[in-house]
N, C-alpha and C positions, 0 to 999 in steps of 0.2 A: 900118530906115527904109522899105524897100519894103513890108514887111508893113503898116505904118501907112497908107501910101498906098492899098494894096489894100483894107484894111478900111474906110477912109473912102469909097472909090469904091463898094465893095459896099453899104454902108449907104445910099448915095445912088443906088443902082440904075444905076451906071455900070459895068456888068459887063465890057465890053471893056477898059476902063482898069484895072479890078481884076485881070483876068486878066494883063494886061501886067506889072503890078507884082508879082504873085505869081510869074510866070515869071522875072522878073529875080532875085527872091530865091532861087528854086529853082536857077537857073543858078549863082549864087554858092555855094550850099550843095553842089552836085554836084562842085565843084572842091576841096572841103574833105575831108580824110581823117579828120576828127574823128568818132569813132563816134556822138557825140550828134547829128551832122548828119542821120543817117538818120531820127531822130524828126521833125525839122523838115521833111525831104523828104516824109514821109508827111503831115504837117500841111498843107503847101502844095499837094500834090496833092489833098487833101480840099477845100481852099478853092477851088482852080481848078474842081474837079468841081461844087461848089455853084454857082459862077457859071454854068457851062454848064447846070446844071439850071434855074436861073432863066431862062436864055435858051431853054429847052426844046430844047437840043441833046443829045439822049439818047446819041448815039454817043460824043461826047467826055466827057459826064458819066460814062458807064460806064467809059470808058478810064481816066480819072483816079481813079475810085473803086476800080478793080481794083489800081492801084498803091498807093493809100492802104490 
């Protein structure tokens, strides 16, 4: 659900809102012990990094891409 909200906000250039949605999804995944969660954690860090890139926040962009 949060991924859908984040994707919608990203497409509408509402990057702060997209970051919030992606971080909520990420927080849920980080409490999950399922091995497949690690793939989604990478995906959400990538998406958060993309948002920071669009905001030209290179420090946070790089931070999230290193995780991804």
